[in-house]
Biopython code that builds the backbone (N, CA, C, O; Angstrom):
import numpy as np
from Bio.PDB.StructureBuilder import StructureBuilder

atoms = [
    (1, "MET", "N", (0.658, -1.322, -0.037)),
    (1, "MET", "CA", (-0.103, 0.174, -0.079)),
    (1, "MET", "C", (1.128, 1.352, -0.013)),
    (1, "MET", "O", (2.189, 1.365, 0.610)),
    (2, "GLY", "N", (0.652, 2.095, -0.716)),
    (2, "GLY", "CA", (1.850, 3.085, -1.292)),
    (2, "GLY", "C", (0.879, 4.659, -0.038)),
    (2, "GLY", "O", (-0.268, 4.651, 0.410)),
    (3, "CYS", "N", (1.766, 5.524, 0.091)),
    (3, "CYS", "CA", (1.836, 6.550, 0.992)),
    (3, "CYS", "C", (1.216, 7.316, 0.021)),
    (3, "CYS", "O", (1.344, 7.186, -1.196)),
    (4, "VAL", "N", (0.321, 8.380, 0.809)),
    (4, "VAL", "CA", (-0.300, 9.676, 0.117)),
    (4, "VAL", "C", (0.589, 10.887, 0.448)),
    (4, "VAL", "O", (0.516, 11.129, 1.653)),
    (5, "PRO", "N", (1.302, 11.625, -0.128)),
    (5, "PRO", "CA", (2.094, 12.666, 0.050)),
    (5, "PRO", "C", (1.165, 13.869, 0.269)),
    (5, "PRO", "O", (0.163, 14.238, -0.344)),
    (6, "VAL", "N", (1.724, 14.296, 1.191)),
    (6, "VAL", "CA", (0.883, 15.516, 2.192)),
    (6, "VAL", "C", (1.037, 16.726, 1.931)),
    (6, "VAL", "O", (1.781, 17.265, 2.750)),
    (7, "CYS", "N", (0.632, 17.444, 1.092)),
    (7, "CYS", "CA", (1.410, 18.984, 1.369)),
    (7, "CYS", "C", (0.699, 20.031, 2.140)),
    (7, "CYS", "O", (-0.529, 19.973, 2.206)),
    (8, "ALA", "N", (1.391, 21.041, 2.766)),
    (8, "ALA", "CA", (0.964, 21.775, 3.260)),
    (8, "ALA", "C", (0.105, 23.330, 2.930)),
    (8, "ALA", "O", (-0.601, 24.081, 3.603)),
    (9, "ASP", "N", (0.569, 23.311, 1.641)),
    (9, "ASP", "CA", (-0.323, 24.292, 0.905)),
    (9, "ASP", "C", (-0.735, 23.551, -0.507)),
    (9, "ASP", "O", (0.000, 23.091, -1.380)),
    (10, "SER", "N", (-2.320, 23.604, -0.415)),
    (10, "SER", "CA", (-2.810, 22.718, -1.674)),
    (10, "SER", "C", (-2.253, 23.286, -3.078)),
    (10, "SER", "O", (-2.112, 22.521, -4.033)),
    (11, "HIS", "N", (-1.978, 24.496, -3.153)),
    (11, "HIS", "CA", (-1.206, 25.287, -4.576)),
    (11, "HIS", "C", (-0.085, 24.688, -4.676)),
    (11, "HIS", "O", (-0.046, 24.275, -5.835)),
    (12, "GLU", "N", (1.036, 24.340, -4.037)),
    (12, "GLU", "CA", (2.286, 23.558, -4.209)),
    (12, "GLU", "C", (1.779, 22.581, -4.767)),
    (12, "GLU", "O", (2.146, 22.593, -5.942)),
    (13, "CYS", "N", (0.864, 21.388, -4.476)),
    (13, "CYS", "CA", (0.845, 20.424, -5.169)),
    (13, "CYS", "C", (0.203, 20.398, -6.460)),
    (13, "CYS", "O", (-0.995, 20.655, -6.577)),
    (14, "ASP", "N", (1.138, 20.020, -7.690)),
    (14, "ASP", "CA", (0.413, 20.029, -8.997)),
    (14, "ASP", "C", (-0.044, 18.878, -9.746)),
    (14, "ASP", "O", (-0.241, 18.857, -10.961)),
    (15, "ASP", "N", (-0.194, 17.937, -8.945)),
    (15, "ASP", "CA", (-0.395, 16.473, -9.770)),
    (15, "ASP", "C", (-2.069, 16.505, -10.262)),
    (15, "ASP", "O", (-2.376, 15.824, -11.240)),
    (16, "GLY", "N", (-2.839, 17.094, -9.748)),
    (16, "GLY", "CA", (-3.577, 16.699, -10.505)),
    (16, "GLY", "C", (-4.566, 15.490, -10.167)),
    (16, "GLY", "O", (-5.509, 15.224, -10.912)),
    (17, "ASN", "N", (-4.371, 14.974, -9.325)),
    (17, "ASN", "CA", (-4.893, 13.659, -9.064)),
    (17, "ASN", "C", (-5.907, 13.471, -7.855)),
    (17, "ASN", "O", (-5.699, 13.214, -6.669)),
    (18, "GLU", "N", (-7.338, 13.737, -8.731)),
    (18, "GLU", "CA", (-8.503, 13.793, -7.915)),
    (18, "GLU", "C", (-8.150, 12.511, -6.377)),
    (18, "GLU", "O", (-8.281, 12.820, -5.192)),
    (19, "ARG", "N", (-7.762, 11.311, -6.830)),
    (19, "ARG", "CA", (-7.557, 10.215, -5.591)),
    (19, "ARG", "C", (-6.988, 11.085, -4.631)),
    (19, "ARG", "O", (-7.543, 11.507, -3.616)),
    (20, "ASP", "N", (-5.669, 11.356, -5.085)),
    (20, "ASP", "CA", (-4.852, 12.076, -3.959)),
    (20, "ASP", "C", (-5.609, 13.272, -3.232)),
    (20, "ASP", "O", (-5.369, 13.410, -2.032)),
    (21, "GLU", "N", (-6.603, 14.250, -3.911)),
    (21, "GLU", "CA", (-6.850, 15.190, -3.242)),
    (21, "GLU", "C", (-7.971, 14.804, -2.228)),
    (21, "GLU", "O", (-8.157, 15.472, -1.211)),
    (22, "ALA", "N", (-8.624, 13.831, -2.504)),
    (22, "ALA", "CA", (-9.550, 12.921, -2.000)),
    (22, "ALA", "C", (-9.040, 12.376, -0.655)),
    (22, "ALA", "O", (-9.812, 12.459, 0.300)),
    (23, "ALA", "N", (-7.894, 11.859, -0.484)),
    (23, "ALA", "CA", (-7.170, 11.142, 0.246)),
    (23, "ALA", "C", (-6.799, 12.560, 1.053)),
    (23, "ALA", "O", (-7.126, 12.414, 2.231)),
    (24, "ARG", "N", (-6.487, 13.281, 0.922)),
    (24, "ARG", "CA", (-5.768, 14.456, 1.969)),
    (24, "ARG", "C", (-6.868, 15.051, 2.809)),
    (24, "ARG", "O", (-6.647, 15.586, 3.896)),
    (25, "GLU", "N", (-8.145, 14.930, 2.225)),
    (25, "GLU", "CA", (-8.954, 15.294, 3.262)),
    (25, "GLU", "C", (-9.662, 14.310, 3.955)),
    (25, "GLU", "O", (-10.038, 13.254, 3.446)),
    (26, "SER", "N", (-9.883, 14.719, 5.348)),
    (26, "SER", "CA", (-10.232, 13.975, 6.268)),
    (26, "SER", "C", (-11.846, 13.920, 6.869)),
    (26, "SER", "O", (-12.343, 14.990, 7.222)),
    (27, "ASN", "N", (-12.532, 12.851, 6.960)),
    (27, "ASN", "CA", (-14.015, 12.629, 7.604)),
    (27, "ASN", "C", (-13.826, 12.428, 8.826)),
    (27, "ASN", "O", (-13.160, 11.464, 9.204)),
    (28, "PRO", "N", (-14.443, 13.402, 9.769)),
    (28, "PRO", "CA", (-14.379, 13.390, 10.684)),
    (28, "PRO", "C", (-15.582, 12.556, 11.064)),
    (28, "PRO", "O", (-16.400, 12.118, 10.255)),
    (29, "LEU", "N", (-15.614, 12.344, 12.622)),
    (29, "LEU", "CA", (-16.738, 11.196, 12.950)),
    (29, "LEU", "C", (-17.727, 12.109, 13.010)),
    (29, "LEU", "O", (-17.473, 13.307, 12.883)),
    (30, "PRO", "N", (-18.970, 11.653, 13.209)),
    (30, "PRO", "CA", (-20.217, 12.310, 13.289)),
    (30, "PRO", "C", (-20.069, 12.939, 14.565)),
    (30, "PRO", "O", (-19.179, 12.515, 15.303)),
    (31, "LEU", "N", (-20.819, 13.912, 14.954)),
    (31, "LEU", "CA", (-20.922, 14.590, 15.930)),
    (31, "LEU", "C", (-22.148, 13.965, 16.912)),
    (31, "LEU", "O", (-22.185, 14.160, 18.127)),
    (32, "SER", "N", (-23.177, 13.153, 16.132)),
    (32, "SER", "CA", (-23.895, 12.899, 17.347)),
    (32, "SER", "C", (-23.394, 11.548, 17.955)),
    (32, "SER", "O", (-22.751, 10.681, 17.363)),
    (33, "PRO", "N", (-23.814, 11.544, 19.252)),
    (33, "PRO", "CA", (-23.301, 10.357, 19.956)),
    (33, "PRO", "C", (-24.190, 9.010, 19.638)),
    (33, "PRO", "O", (-23.843, 7.874, 19.959)),
    (34, "ALA", "N", (-24.961, 9.228, 19.198)),
    (34, "ALA", "CA", (-25.249, 7.756, 18.781)),
    (34, "ALA", "C", (-24.974, 7.294, 17.617)),
    (34, "ALA", "O", (-24.848, 6.070, 17.637)),
    (35, "GLN", "N", (-24.790, 7.891, 16.346)),
    (35, "GLN", "CA", (-23.984, 7.586, 15.402)),
    (35, "GLN", "C", (-22.798, 7.290, 15.812)),
    (35, "GLN", "O", (-22.446, 6.169, 15.445)),
    (36, "ARG", "N", (-21.905, 7.960, 16.546)),
    (36, "ARG", "CA", (-20.349, 7.341, 16.865)),
    (36, "ARG", "C", (-20.634, 6.088, 17.697)),
    (36, "ARG", "O", (-19.848, 5.145, 17.614)),
    (37, "ALA", "N", (-21.637, 6.020, 18.442)),
    (37, "ALA", "CA", (-21.804, 4.685, 19.088)),
    (37, "ALA", "C", (-21.985, 3.537, 17.989)),
    (37, "ALA", "O", (-21.422, 2.446, 18.078)),
    (38, "ASP", "N", (-22.760, 3.875, 17.034)),
    (38, "ASP", "CA", (-22.982, 2.618, 15.951)),
    (38, "ASP", "C", (-21.993, 2.852, 15.213)),
    (38, "ASP", "O", (-21.906, 1.922, 14.412)),
    (39, "TYR", "N", (-21.163, 3.629, 15.046)),
    (39, "TYR", "CA", (-19.656, 3.255, 14.269)),
    (39, "TYR", "C", (-19.038, 2.499, 15.050)),
    (39, "TYR", "O", (-18.777, 1.401, 14.560)),
    (40, "PHE", "N", (-18.705, 2.664, 16.074)),
    (40, "PHE", "CA", (-17.771, 2.057, 17.204)),
    (40, "PHE", "C", (-18.266, 0.355, 17.467)),
    (40, "PHE", "O", (-17.570, -0.656, 17.562)),
    (41, "ALA", "N", (-19.420, 0.499, 17.519)),
    (41, "ALA", "CA", (-20.101, -0.980, 17.803)),
    (41, "ALA", "C", (-19.780, -1.828, 16.253)),
    (41, "ALA", "O", (-19.321, -2.968, 16.186)),
    (42, "ALA", "N", (-20.050, -1.186, 15.383)),
    (42, "ALA", "CA", (-20.016, -1.887, 13.837)),
    (42, "ALA", "C", (-18.327, -2.354, 13.706)),
    (42, "ALA", "O", (-17.946, -3.390, 13.161)),
    (43, "ILE", "N", (-17.511, -1.402, 14.294)),
    (43, "ILE", "CA", (-16.086, -1.728, 13.954)),
    (43, "ILE", "C", (-15.744, -3.004, 15.223)),
    (43, "ILE", "O", (-14.803, -3.789, 15.105)),
    (44, "GLU", "N", (-16.715, -3.008, 16.425)),
    (44, "GLU", "CA", (-16.201, -3.691, 17.388)),
    (44, "GLU", "C", (-16.344, -5.102, 16.707)),
    (44, "GLU", "O", (-15.448, -5.936, 16.576)),
    (45, "LYS", "N", (-17.851, -5.213, 16.241)),
    (45, "LYS", "CA", (-18.712, -6.190, 15.524)),
    (45, "LYS", "C", (-17.395, -6.703, 14.634)),
    (45, "LYS", "O", (-16.769, -7.705, 14.979)),
    (46, "GLY", "N", (-17.186, -6.249, 13.948)),
    (46, "GLY", "CA", (-16.161, -6.998, 12.514)),
    (46, "GLY", "C", (-14.484, -7.413, 12.807)),
    (46, "GLY", "O", (-13.699, -8.141, 12.198)),
    (47, "LEU", "N", (-14.327, -6.329, 14.405)),
    (47, "LEU", "CA", (-13.043, -7.441, 14.941)),
    (47, "LEU", "C", (-13.322, -8.377, 15.672)),
    (47, "LEU", "O", (-12.432, -9.194, 15.909)),
    (48, "ALA", "N", (-14.548, -8.539, 16.216)),
    (48, "ALA", "CA", (-14.949, -9.969, 16.780)),
    (48, "ALA", "C", (-14.844, -11.070, 15.767)),
    (48, "ALA", "O", (-14.212, -12.125, 15.822)),
    (49, "GLU", "N", (-15.878, -10.401, 14.506)),
    (49, "GLU", "CA", (-15.878, -11.626, 13.524)),
    (49, "GLU", "C", (-14.806, -12.122, 13.362)),
    (49, "GLU", "O", (-14.767, -13.351, 13.432)),
    (50, "SER", "N", (-13.739, -11.498, 13.131)),
    (50, "SER", "CA", (-12.372, -11.775, 12.157)),
    (50, "SER", "C", (-11.618, -12.210, 13.474)),
    (50, "SER", "O", (-10.737, -12.991, 13.113)),
    (51, "GLU", "N", (-11.593, -12.104, 14.356)),
    (51, "GLU", "CA", (-10.915, -12.999, 15.725)),
    (51, "GLU", "C", (-11.808, -14.320, 15.623)),
    (51, "GLU", "O", (-10.985, -15.233, 15.685)),
    (52, "ALA", "N", (-12.888, -14.790, 15.516)),
    (52, "ALA", "CA", (-13.526, -15.546, 15.765)),
    (52, "ALA", "C", (-13.184, -16.420, 14.242)),
    (52, "ALA", "O", (-13.255, -17.648, 14.193)),
    (53, "ASP", "N", (-12.896, -15.763, 13.322)),
    (53, "ASP", "CA", (-12.661, -16.732, 11.935)),
    (53, "ASP", "C", (-13.920, -16.436, 11.081)),
    (53, "ASP", "O", (-13.994, -16.676, 9.876)),
    (54, "GLN", "N", (-14.941, -15.867, 11.865)),
    (54, "GLN", "CA", (-16.545, -15.819, 11.023)),
    (54, "GLN", "C", (-16.234, -14.417, 9.718)),
    (54, "GLN", "O", (-16.989, -13.469, 9.501)),
    (55, "VAL", "N", (-14.999, -14.691, 9.080)),
    (55, "VAL", "CA", (-15.438, -13.804, 7.659)),
    (55, "VAL", "C", (-15.545, -14.634, 6.816)),
    (55, "VAL", "O", (-15.160, -15.790, 6.994)),
    (56, "ILE", "N", (-16.261, -14.084, 5.380)),
    (56, "ILE", "CA", (-16.925, -14.494, 4.343)),
    (56, "ILE", "C", (-15.616, -14.442, 3.198)),
    (56, "ILE", "O", (-14.824, -13.504, 3.288)),
    (57, "ASP", "N", (-15.481, -15.190, 2.430)),
    (57, "ASP", "CA", (-14.571, -15.503, 1.246)),
    (57, "ASP", "C", (-15.004, -14.225, 0.386)),
    (57, "ASP", "O", (-16.133, -13.758, 0.237)),
    (58, "TRP", "N", (-13.668, -13.757, -0.183)),
    (58, "TRP", "CA", (-14.029, -12.915, -1.020)),
    (58, "TRP", "C", (-14.838, -12.998, -2.103)),
    (58, "TRP", "O", (-15.662, -12.106, -2.306)),
    (59, "GLU", "N", (-14.692, -14.320, -3.141)),
    (59, "GLU", "CA", (-15.665, -15.038, -3.828)),
    (59, "GLU", "C", (-17.195, -14.867, -3.565)),
    (59, "GLU", "O", (-18.114, -14.619, -4.345)),
    (60, "ASP", "N", (-17.173, -15.085, -2.175)),
    (60, "ASP", "CA", (-18.456, -15.188, -1.758)),
    (60, "ASP", "C", (-19.023, -13.752, -1.972)),
    (60, "ASP", "O", (-20.003, -13.491, -2.670)),
    (61, "LEU", "N", (-18.356, -12.962, -1.354)),
    (61, "LEU", "CA", (-19.014, -11.659, -0.905)),
    (61, "LEU", "C", (-19.203, -11.309, -2.489)),
    (61, "LEU", "O", (-20.392, -11.366, -2.802)),
    (62, "ASP", "N", (-18.507, -11.029, -3.355)),
    (62, "ASP", "CA", (-18.284, -10.764, -4.697)),
    (62, "ASP", "C", (-19.699, -11.301, -5.557)),
    (62, "ASP", "O", (-20.426, -10.551, -6.208)),
    (63, "ARG", "N", (-19.903, -12.855, -5.381)),
    (63, "ARG", "CA", (-21.398, -13.150, -5.842)),
    (63, "ARG", "C", (-22.634, -12.766, -5.010)),
    (63, "ARG", "O", (-23.780, -12.959, -5.418)),
    (64, "GLN", "N", (-22.321, -12.179, -3.749)),
    (64, "GLN", "CA", (-23.462, -12.048, -3.155)),
    (64, "GLN", "C", (-23.903, -10.525, -3.767)),
    (64, "GLN", "O", (-25.065, -10.285, -4.093)),
    (65, "LEU", "N", (-22.794, -9.524, -3.877)),
    (65, "LEU", "CA", (-22.913, -8.345, -4.274)),
    (65, "LEU", "C", (-23.617, -8.296, -5.691)),
    (65, "LEU", "O", (-24.700, -7.735, -5.855)),
    (66, "CYS", "N", (-22.806, -9.026, -6.857)),
    (66, "CYS", "CA", (-23.238, -9.097, -8.116)),
    (66, "CYS", "C", (-24.711, -9.562, -7.977)),
    (66, "CYS", "O", (-25.566, -9.259, -8.808)),
    (67, "GLN", "N", (-24.961, -10.326, -6.862)),
    (67, "GLN", "CA", (-26.618, -10.922, -7.189)),
    (67, "GLN", "C", (-27.421, -9.888, -6.397)),
    (67, "GLN", "O", (-28.627, -10.137, -6.414)),
    (68, "LYS", "N", (-27.102, -8.871, -5.756)),
    (68, "LYS", "CA", (-27.453, -7.777, -4.936)),
    (68, "LYS", "C", (-27.835, -6.616, -6.246)),
    (68, "LYS", "O", (-28.931, -6.056, -6.225)),
    (69, "PHE", "N", (-27.409, -6.492, -6.719)),
    (69, "PHE", "CA", (-27.034, -5.251, -7.634)),
    (69, "PHE", "C", (-27.088, -5.833, -9.099)),
    (69, "PHE", "O", (-26.353, -5.175, -9.835)),
    (70, "GLY", "N", (-27.596, -6.645, -9.611)),
    (70, "GLY", "CA", (-28.003, -7.204, -10.650)),
    (70, "GLY", "C", (-26.853, -7.232, -11.750)),
    (70, "GLY", "O", (-26.948, -6.968, -12.949)),
    (71, "LEU", "N", (-25.641, -7.658, -10.949)),
    (71, "LEU", "CA", (-24.856, -7.647, -12.046)),
    (71, "LEU", "C", (-23.940, -8.782, -12.165)),
    (71, "LEU", "O", (-23.419, -9.308, -11.181)),
    (72, "PRO", "N", (-23.697, -9.249, -13.664)),
    (72, "PRO", "CA", (-22.976, -10.122, -14.038)),
    (72, "PRO", "C", (-22.192, -11.020, -12.952)),
    (72, "PRO", "O", (-21.852, -10.202, -12.098)),
    (73, "PHE", "N", (-21.836, -12.012, -12.643)),
    (73, "PHE", "CA", (-21.057, -12.855, -11.832)),
    (73, "PHE", "C", (-20.013, -13.414, -12.910)),
    (73, "PHE", "O", (-20.481, -14.009, -13.881)),
    (74, "PRO", "N", (-18.669, -13.264, -12.802)),
    (74, "PRO", "CA", (-17.485, -13.511, -13.647)),
    (74, "PRO", "C", (-17.249, -14.851, -13.518)),
    (74, "PRO", "O", (-16.306, -15.372, -14.115)),
]
sb = StructureBuilder()
sb.init_structure("model")
sb.init_model(0)
sb.init_chain("A")
sb.init_seg("    ")
for serial, (resi, resn, name, xyz) in enumerate(atoms, 1):
    if name == "N":
        sb.init_residue(resn, " ", resi, " ")
    sb.init_atom(name, np.array(xyz, "f"), 0.0, 1.0, " ", f" {name:<3s}", serial, name[0])
structure = sb.get_structure()
């Protein structure tokens, strides 16, 4: 995984890459305590499932997403 260079002044960066621009912007946590609790609960659930080896194979996930959105499965 590569690193994204961070510039102190956006005018100094002239690469024109929108993906790098989006990576430099941070998405703060929501201010709502209920939403924050939901986010952290989802993270904790994912970590617990991972530790318990209750993870789904990539191929199964890909197939399920293709079915859900009506896309062809390769």
